[in-house]
C-alpha positions as CSV (number, residue, x, y, z in Angstrom):
1,M,-94.0,151.1,-7.7
2,S,-94.9,148.5,-5.0
3,A,-94.4,149.3,-1.4
4,V,-91.8,147.2,0.4
5,L,-92.2,146.0,4.0
6,T,-89.3,144.3,5.9
7,P,-90.9,143.0,9.1
8,D,-89.5,140.3,11.5
9,L,-92.5,138.2,10.9
10,C,-95.1,137.9,8.1
11,V,-98.2,135.9,9.1
12,I,-100.5,134.7,6.3
13,G,-104.0,134.0,7.6
14,A,-105.9,135.5,10.4
15,G,-107.5,132.4,11.9
16,S,-106.7,130.9,15.3
17,G,-103.1,130.0,14.6
18,G,-102.2,133.1,12.7
19,L,-103.7,135.4,15.2
20,S,-102.0,133.7,18.1
21,V,-98.6,134.0,16.4
22,A,-99.2,137.6,15.4
23,A,-100.4,138.7,18.8
24,A,-97.7,137.0,20.8
25,A,-94.9,138.1,18.5
26,A,-96.0,141.8,18.4
27,Q,-96.3,141.9,22.2
28,M,-92.8,140.4,22.5
29,G,-91.4,143.3,20.4
30,A,-91.3,141.8,16.9
31,Q,-92.4,143.8,13.9
32,V,-95.3,141.8,12.4
33,V,-97.3,142.1,9.2
34,L,-100.5,140.0,9.0
35,V,-102.2,139.3,5.7
36,E,-105.8,138.1,5.4
37,R,-108.0,138.0,2.4
38,G,-111.2,137.0,4.2
39,A,-112.8,137.6,7.5
40,M,-110.7,138.1,10.6
41,G,-111.0,135.2,13.0
42,G,-111.0,132.6,10.3
43,D,-113.1,129.4,10.3
44,C,-113.4,129.0,14.1
45,L,-115.0,132.3,14.8
46,N,-117.0,132.7,11.6
47,Y,-118.0,129.1,10.4
48,G,-116.8,126.6,13.0
49,C,-116.4,126.3,16.7
50,V,-118.2,129.4,17.8
51,P,-121.4,129.2,15.6
52,S,-121.6,125.4,15.9
53,K,-121.5,125.4,19.7
54,S,-124.1,128.3,19.6
55,L,-126.4,126.1,17.5
56,L,-125.8,123.2,19.8
57,A,-126.8,125.3,22.8
58,A,-130.1,126.2,21.2
59,A,-130.7,122.5,20.5
60,E,-129.9,121.5,24.1
61,L,-132.3,124.1,25.4
62,A,-135.1,122.6,23.2
63,V,-134.4,119.2,24.7
64,A,-134.3,120.5,28.2
65,W,-137.6,122.1,27.6
66,R,-139.1,118.8,26.4
67,R,-137.7,117.0,29.5
68,G,-139.1,119.4,32.0
69,E,-141.9,117.0,33.0
70,E,-139.3,114.5,34.1
71,L,-137.9,117.0,36.6
72,G,-141.4,118.1,37.7
73,V,-141.5,121.2,35.6
74,P,-143.8,120.4,32.7
75,C,-143.5,122.7,29.7
76,P,-145.4,122.9,26.3
77,E,-143.6,121.7,23.2
78,P,-141.0,124.4,22.3
79,Q,-141.6,126.6,19.3
80,V,-138.3,126.8,17.2
81,D,-137.8,130.1,15.3
82,F,-134.9,129.3,12.9
83,A,-134.5,133.0,11.9
84,A,-134.2,133.8,15.6
85,V,-131.7,131.0,16.1
86,A,-129.6,132.3,13.3
87,D,-129.8,135.8,14.8
88,S,-128.7,134.5,18.2
89,I,-125.7,132.7,16.6
90,A,-124.7,135.9,14.8
91,R,-124.9,137.9,18.1
92,V,-122.5,135.5,19.8
93,V,-120.0,135.8,16.8
94,A,-120.3,139.6,17.0
95,R,-119.6,139.6,20.7
96,I,-116.4,137.6,20.2
97,A,-115.3,139.3,17.0
98,P,-113.6,142.4,18.6
99,H,-111.0,140.1,20.1
100,D,-110.0,139.1,16.6
101,S,-110.5,142.4,14.9
102,V,-108.2,144.5,12.8
103,E,-108.5,147.3,15.3
104,R,-107.3,145.1,18.2
105,F,-104.3,143.9,16.2
106,E,-103.4,147.3,15.0
107,G,-103.5,148.4,18.6
108,L,-100.9,145.7,19.4
109,G,-98.7,147.1,16.7
110,V,-99.5,144.6,13.9
111,R,-99.6,145.9,10.3
112,V,-102.8,144.3,8.8
113,L,-103.3,143.9,5.1
114,H,-106.6,142.8,3.6
115,E,-105.2,141.1,0.5
116,T,-104.4,137.7,-1.0
117,A,-100.8,136.7,-0.3
118,R,-98.7,135.0,-2.9
119,F,-95.0,134.0,-2.8
120,A,-93.0,135.8,-5.4
121,D,-89.8,133.9,-4.4
122,P,-88.5,132.2,-1.3
123,R,-87.8,135.5,0.4
124,T,-90.8,137.6,-0.8
125,V,-94.6,137.6,-0.5
126,R,-96.7,139.9,-2.5
127,A,-100.0,141.2,-1.0
128,G,-101.8,143.4,-3.5
129,G,-99.4,146.3,-4.2
130,T,-97.1,145.4,-1.3
131,A,-94.0,143.3,-1.4
132,I,-93.1,141.8,2.0
133,R,-89.5,140.7,2.6
134,S,-89.7,139.2,6.0
135,R,-87.1,137.5,8.2
136,R,-89.6,134.7,8.8
137,F,-93.0,133.7,7.3
138,V,-95.8,131.8,9.0
139,I,-98.5,130.2,6.8
140,A,-101.8,129.9,8.7
141,T,-104.3,129.8,5.9
142,G,-106.4,127.0,7.4
143,S,-108.7,124.7,5.4
144,A,-112.0,124.6,3.5
145,P,-114.8,122.1,3.2
146,T,-114.0,119.2,1.0
147,I,-116.6,118.7,-1.7
148,P,-116.6,115.1,-2.9
149,P,-116.9,114.3,-6.6
150,I,-120.4,112.9,-6.4
151,P,-122.3,113.0,-9.7
152,G,-125.1,115.7,-9.6
153,L,-123.8,117.4,-6.4
154,A,-122.7,120.5,-8.2
155,A,-126.2,120.9,-9.7
156,V,-128.1,121.1,-6.5
157,P,-128.0,123.6,-3.6
158,Y,-126.2,122.3,-0.4
159,F,-124.9,123.6,2.9
160,T,-121.4,123.3,4.2
161,N,-120.2,124.5,7.6
162,E,-119.6,127.9,6.0
163,T,-123.2,128.4,5.2
164,I,-125.5,126.3,7.5
165,F,-125.1,128.4,10.6
166,A,-126.7,131.4,8.7
167,N,-129.7,129.3,7.8
168,R,-133.0,131.0,8.6
169,D,-135.4,128.4,7.3
170,R,-137.1,125.4,8.9
171,L,-135.7,122.2,7.5
172,T,-138.0,119.2,7.2
173,H,-135.4,116.6,6.4
174,L,-131.7,117.2,6.4
175,I,-129.4,114.7,4.6
176,V,-125.8,114.9,5.9
177,I,-123.0,113.5,3.8
178,G,-120.2,112.7,6.2
179,G,-120.2,111.0,9.6
180,G,-117.3,112.8,11.3
181,P,-117.7,115.1,14.3
182,V,-119.0,118.1,12.3
183,G,-121.7,116.0,10.5
184,V,-122.8,114.2,13.7
185,E,-122.9,117.4,15.8
186,I,-125.1,119.2,13.3
187,A,-127.2,116.2,12.7
188,Q,-128.1,116.0,16.4
189,A,-128.7,119.7,16.6
190,Y,-131.2,119.8,13.7
191,R,-132.9,116.7,14.9
192,R,-133.5,118.3,18.3
193,L,-134.7,121.5,16.5
194,G,-137.4,119.4,14.8
195,A,-136.0,118.2,11.5
196,A,-135.7,114.6,10.3
197,V,-132.1,113.8,9.7
198,T,-130.2,111.1,7.8
199,V,-126.4,110.7,8.0
200,L,-124.6,109.0,5.1
201,D,-121.0,107.9,5.1
202,A,-118.8,105.7,3.0
203,G,-117.3,104.1,6.1
204,R,-118.2,104.0,9.8
205,L,-119.4,107.0,11.6
206,L,-116.9,108.7,14.0
207,P,-114.1,106.5,12.7
208,R,-111.3,108.1,14.8
209,E,-113.0,107.6,18.1
210,D,-112.9,104.7,20.5
211,A,-115.1,102.1,18.7
212,E,-117.0,101.0,21.8
213,L,-118.0,104.4,23.2
214,A,-118.6,105.8,19.7
215,A,-121.1,103.0,19.2
216,A,-122.8,103.9,22.4
217,L,-123.0,107.5,21.4
218,L,-124.4,106.6,18.0
219,A,-127.0,104.3,19.6
220,S,-128.1,107.3,21.7
221,L,-128.4,109.4,18.6
222,A,-130.5,106.7,16.9
223,Q,-132.9,106.7,19.9
224,E,-133.3,110.4,19.3
225,G,-134.3,109.7,15.7
226,V,-131.1,110.4,13.8
227,A,-131.1,107.9,11.0
228,Q,-127.6,106.5,10.2
229,R,-126.4,104.8,7.0
230,P,-122.7,103.9,7.4
231,A,-120.7,102.1,4.7
232,V,-122.9,103.2,1.8
233,A,-121.9,104.5,-1.6
234,I,-123.7,107.5,-3.0
235,A,-124.1,107.0,-6.8
236,R,-125.5,110.4,-7.5
237,I,-127.5,113.4,-6.1
238,E,-130.7,114.5,-7.8
239,R,-133.2,117.3,-7.5
240,T,-136.8,116.4,-6.6
241,G,-139.9,118.4,-6.8
242,T,-139.5,119.7,-3.3
243,G,-135.8,119.1,-2.5
244,I,-133.0,116.6,-3.2
245,A,-132.5,112.9,-3.3
246,A,-129.3,110.9,-2.6
247,V,-129.3,107.8,-4.8
248,L,-127.2,105.0,-3.2
249,G,-125.2,102.5,-5.1
250,T,-127.9,99.9,-4.4
251,G,-130.4,102.1,-6.2
252,E,-132.2,103.1,-3.0
253,R,-133.3,106.7,-2.9
254,I,-133.2,108.8,0.2
255,E,-135.2,112.0,-0.2
256,G,-134.8,115.2,1.8
257,S,-135.5,118.9,1.8
258,H,-131.9,120.0,2.3
259,L,-128.4,118.7,2.0
260,L,-125.3,119.3,4.2
261,V,-121.8,118.3,2.9
262,A,-119.5,117.5,5.9
263,A,-117.0,115.3,4.2
264,G,-113.8,116.6,5.7
265,R,-111.4,119.5,5.1
266,T,-108.9,120.5,2.4
267,P,-105.9,122.7,3.2
268,N,-106.0,126.2,1.7
269,T,-102.8,126.3,-0.4
270,T,-103.9,127.0,-4.0
271,A,-103.6,130.8,-4.0
272,L,-100.2,130.9,-2.2
273,D,-98.0,130.1,-5.2
274,L,-96.0,127.8,-2.9
275,D,-93.8,126.5,-5.7
276,A,-92.4,130.0,-6.1
277,G,-91.6,130.1,-2.4
278,G,-89.8,126.8,-2.5
279,I,-92.4,125.2,-0.2
280,A,-93.4,121.6,-0.8
281,V,-97.0,120.4,-0.5
282,G,-98.1,116.8,0.2
283,P,-101.4,115.0,0.1
284,H,-102.5,116.4,3.5
285,G,-101.1,119.9,3.3
286,I,-97.8,121.8,3.5
287,V,-94.9,119.5,4.3
288,V,-93.5,120.4,7.7
289,D,-91.0,118.8,10.2
290,R,-91.7,118.5,13.9
291,R,-90.6,122.1,14.4
292,L,-93.3,123.1,11.8
293,R,-90.6,124.3,9.4
294,T,-91.4,124.0,5.7
295,T,-88.9,123.2,2.9
296,N,-88.2,126.9,2.8
297,R,-86.0,127.6,5.8
298,R,-87.6,131.0,6.3
299,A,-91.2,129.7,6.4
300,F,-93.3,127.8,9.0
301,A,-96.8,126.4,8.7
302,V,-99.4,126.1,11.5
303,G,-102.9,124.7,11.9
304,D,-105.0,122.9,9.3
305,V,-102.7,123.9,6.4
306,A,-99.8,122.0,8.0
307,G,-101.5,118.7,7.5
308,G,-101.8,117.6,11.1
309,P,-104.8,117.2,13.4
310,Q,-107.5,119.7,12.4
311,F,-108.5,121.4,15.6
312,T,-108.5,125.0,16.7
313,H,-106.6,124.2,19.9
314,V,-103.9,122.5,17.7
315,A,-103.5,125.7,15.8
316,G,-103.0,127.5,19.1
317,Y,-100.5,124.9,20.2
318,H,-98.6,125.3,16.9
319,A,-98.4,129.0,17.5
320,G,-96.4,128.5,20.6
321,I,-94.1,126.1,18.9
322,V,-93.5,128.6,16.1
323,I,-92.9,131.5,18.4
324,R,-90.2,129.6,20.2
325,N,-88.5,128.6,16.9
326,A,-88.9,131.7,14.9
327,L,-88.2,134.4,17.5
328,F,-86.0,132.6,20.0
329,R,-84.4,129.9,17.9
330,M,-85.4,127.3,20.4
331,P,-85.8,123.8,18.9
332,A,-89.4,123.3,20.1
333,R,-91.1,120.3,18.5
334,V,-94.7,119.2,18.3
335,D,-95.8,116.2,20.4
336,Y,-99.3,114.9,20.0
337,R,-99.2,112.2,22.6
338,A,-101.3,114.1,25.0
339,L,-103.6,115.8,22.5
340,P,-107.3,115.9,23.6
341,W,-110.3,116.3,21.3
342,V,-114.0,116.4,21.8
343,T,-117.1,115.6,19.7
344,Y,-119.7,118.1,21.1
345,T,-122.8,116.0,20.9
346,E,-124.9,115.2,23.9
347,P,-123.5,113.2,25.5
348,E,-120.1,114.5,24.6
349,L,-117.3,112.2,23.5
350,A,-113.8,113.2,24.5
351,Q,-110.5,111.5,23.8
352,V,-106.8,111.9,24.8
353,G,-103.9,109.7,23.9
354,L,-104.5,106.2,22.5
355,T,-107.8,104.4,22.1
356,E,-108.0,100.8,23.2
357,A,-107.7,99.7,19.6
358,A,-104.8,102.0,18.9
359,A,-103.0,100.8,22.0
360,G,-103.4,97.2,20.9
361,A,-102.2,98.0,17.4
362,A,-99.1,99.6,18.8
363,R,-98.4,96.3,20.6
364,H,-98.2,97.7,24.1
365,S,-97.9,94.6,26.2
366,K,-100.2,93.6,29.0
367,L,-102.8,96.3,28.7
368,R,-105.4,97.0,31.3
369,V,-108.7,98.8,30.6
370,V,-110.3,100.5,33.6
371,R,-113.7,102.2,33.6
372,W,-116.4,103.7,35.7
373,P,-120.0,104.3,34.5
374,F,-121.8,107.6,35.1
375,A,-124.8,105.5,36.2
376,E,-122.8,104.9,39.4
377,N,-121.9,108.6,39.9
378,D,-124.2,110.5,42.3
379,R,-123.9,113.9,40.5
380,A,-124.9,112.3,37.2
381,Q,-127.9,110.7,39.0
382,T,-129.0,114.1,40.4
383,E,-128.9,115.6,37.0
384,R,-130.7,112.7,35.3
385,E,-127.8,112.4,32.9
386,T,-126.3,109.0,33.5
387,A,-125.3,108.0,30.0
388,G,-121.7,107.1,29.3
389,E,-118.6,106.3,31.3
390,V,-114.9,107.0,31.9
391,K,-112.6,104.5,30.2
392,A,-108.8,104.4,30.3
393,V,-106.1,102.3,28.8
394,V,-103.2,101.6,31.1
395,R,-100.1,99.5,31.0
396,R,-99.5,97.0,33.8
397,D,-96.9,99.3,35.3
398,G,-99.5,102.0,35.7
399,R,-98.5,104.2,32.8
400,I,-101.6,105.8,31.2
401,L,-101.8,105.4,27.5
402,G,-105.1,107.1,26.8
403,A,-108.6,107.9,28.1
404,T,-112.0,108.2,26.5
405,I,-115.0,109.8,28.2
406,L,-118.6,109.6,27.0
407,G,-120.9,111.7,29.0
408,E,-122.2,115.1,30.0
409,S,-119.3,117.6,30.1
410,A,-116.8,115.0,28.8
411,G,-114.7,117.8,27.2
412,E,-114.1,119.3,30.7
413,L,-113.6,115.9,32.4
414,I,-110.9,114.9,30.0
415,L,-108.5,117.6,31.3
416,P,-106.9,115.7,34.2
417,W,-106.3,112.8,32.0
418,A,-104.6,115.1,29.4
419,L,-102.5,116.6,32.2
420,A,-101.5,113.2,33.5
421,L,-100.4,112.1,30.0
422,S,-98.5,115.3,29.3
423,Q,-96.7,115.1,32.6
424,K,-96.2,111.3,32.3
425,L,-98.0,110.6,35.6
426,R,-99.0,107.1,36.4
427,I,-102.6,106.1,37.2
428,G,-102.0,106.4,41.0
429,A,-101.9,110.2,40.7
430,L,-105.6,110.2,39.7
431,A,-106.5,107.3,42.0
432,N,-105.1,109.2,45.0
433,L,-106.6,112.6,44.1
434,V,-109.1,114.1,46.6
435,V,-112.2,115.1,44.5
436,P,-115.1,117.2,45.8
437,Y,-118.5,115.4,46.3
438,P,-120.8,115.3,44.4
439,T,-119.0,115.9,41.1
440,R,-118.7,114.1,37.8
441,G,-115.0,114.3,38.3
442,E,-115.3,111.5,40.9
443,A,-115.9,109.1,38.0
444,S,-112.3,109.6,36.8
445,K,-111.0,108.9,40.3
446,R,-113.1,105.8,40.6
447,A,-112.0,104.6,37.2
448,A,-108.3,105.1,38.1
449,G,-109.0,103.3,41.4
450,E,-110.2,100.2,39.5
451,F,-106.6,99.7,38.4
452,Y,-105.8,98.6,41.9
453,R,-109.0,96.6,42.6
454,P,-107.6,93.1,41.7
455,A,-104.7,93.5,44.1
456,L,-106.5,95.2,46.9
457,F,-109.4,92.7,47.1
458,S,-107.4,89.6,46.3
459,P,-107.3,86.5,48.5
460,R,-103.7,87.4,49.3
461,T,-104.7,90.8,50.7
462,R,-107.5,89.2,52.7
463,A,-105.1,86.7,54.2
464,L,-102.7,89.5,55.1
465,V,-105.5,91.5,56.8
466,R,-106.5,88.4,58.9
467,L,-102.8,87.8,59.8
468,L,-102.4,91.4,61.0
469,A,-105.6,91.1,63.0
470,R,-104.4,88.1,64.9
471,L,-101.2,89.9,65.7
472,G,-103.3,92.5,67.5
């Protein structure tokens, strides 16, 4: 006979969103069951954010080594040991893993089941030999790499983000299918580690980003030697004597030693038997309302599987929304207006709120674009990292609609803009901020100050100053 559990909360999936819900709920006194069929920590720890940023750190070190002569510290060409790079990535994952471990969560009072969860009916989930009749369910099963239906792809070996960070071999030419953040980040990393790289995409690269600053980033990558082929159709993939070839719709062949598929993500819903649970699924994932409730009043969905923005920090944000709804019956709702995201290339590209194009499409009237280049920032000059700028889209009344930053540490520099948007501050709040010197943060203050330049330095202001001077 099956065991029967009756917790307050059953969480399905031990990635970022699921773990955040389980930990918070358990520490608040709820009885929690957590079901995970794979590795604790989910995609972010094992195949995503943590290993990818570890790979990027190795690539950045290789570039810094090559640039030593520019700073008066000449160094020989770095020798890249890919097996050692893979070992280094694995060590970073291992150091973080205890925070997401079964032992930690059991220590918090969470019952952890290493099983596949399936809905038996709207009130019951089965996990192996256990039936779970929970007061509330939270589905946090994440997503998996999308494999496009390209002829011949299934017949050749290829990497995805779930396998490439364990690679221990030197790649001579990596072909990347997909020009989103994952594809572009890995493309730059492998180029810096010595491989030739070609990125293919059916549309434009980095399509969600501010077009102007994305173009500047892609131009920088091209200067590093990352070949880019946007707006191409791939007719088929073929094996060659030493690797693979992507045959384009024009008949052109691009030959490489290895292939990475980074063509987006597909929500993990197939194994859940959601029909039995009365839970609707749409083209982008589980159908949820702004409170993250599914069509089953007992069930919520968070993170990638909920069909919204696919970022780890969004899953964490969702967790807070669900805790307030599921445990405290507070009508908390998602609001993405101040959602930041970052492409972790070098330079980084960070965004919060609307891009210039999106603001124009939304028909916001009388927009102002203000900006400040890092070439005019003293800290950037001292670090010899002057690429990029701060760019913000502002209404005439000073309301901030969005900001984009291209440059070193852009992911850190976007935070005051995200705070300003979330708290509905106007541009003067940043323009009047006292910022330490020399820091890159000064660029945000200077960009904000540009909003007032036309008025401050107008003929009218000059006339007023002269009048006041005559009055003594």
